N, C-alpha and C positions, 0 to 999 in steps of 0.2 A: 616461642608462643607467649612466654611471659612478657616480653617486650611489647608485642602486638597488643596483648590484653591491657597492659598499663597505658599504652598510647591511646588505645580505643577508649578506655575509661576517661581519658583526658580530652576526648573529642576529636581525635585524629581519624578522619574518614578513611584515608589510605590504609592505616593500620587496621581499621575495622574490616575493610575489604580483604586484606591479606589474612586476617584472623579467620574470617568466614571461609576463605578458600582452604586454609589449613584444617579447619574443623571438618569441612566436607571431605577433603581428599585424604588426609592423614589420620585424623581421629575417627572418621566415619560417623561424626555426630551431626547428622543432617538437621535435626531439630534446632540445635544451637546455631548452626550456620544460617538457617532460615530466619531465626530471630534477629541476628545481627543484620542480615540482608534487608529485612523489613524496616529496621531502624534506619539503615542507609537510604532506603527508598523514600522514607517519609520526608527527608530534607534534600532529595536529589533534584536536579534540574537538567534540562536539555539532553545532550547525548549521554550523560551519566545516567539519567533516569531510564533511558531505553536499555542501556547495558545492564543495569541492576534489575529491571523488570524481567529481562531475559534470564538472568541468573536465578531469580526467584521462581520463575516458572519451572526451570530445570530442577530446582530443589524440591518443589512441590511434587513433580512427577516421581522423583526418587522416593519421597516420603510415601506417596500412594503405592508405589511398587513394593516398598518395604512392608507396609501394612498388609498388603495383599498376601505376601509371602508368610507373614506371621499368622494370618487367618487360615491359610491353607495348611500350614504345619499344625495348627491347633485342631483343625478338622480331621487331619490324618491321624492324630493321636487319640481322638475321641473314640470310645468303644462303640462297636457296632450295636444297633438296637436289637433287642431280643425278639425273635420271631414269635408271633402270636398265632398259634394254630389250635 
């Protein structure tokens, strides 16, 4: 990961893509993977752009799902309202 990070910082797009994949699948850091993927998309063209857009959509879906789970867990932990009778 250090090598990919260093190469990405130097502008290596292939390293950025591999770093994003590693963050997504191994580190489970979807937000960081999305950030790198957005950067890649900003300067992508042709077939690469289509592939990166597809990756970004998948990351967004994962983030939305993760946020939904967090909200559901928070609601489950919330104390029940006191009955008013």
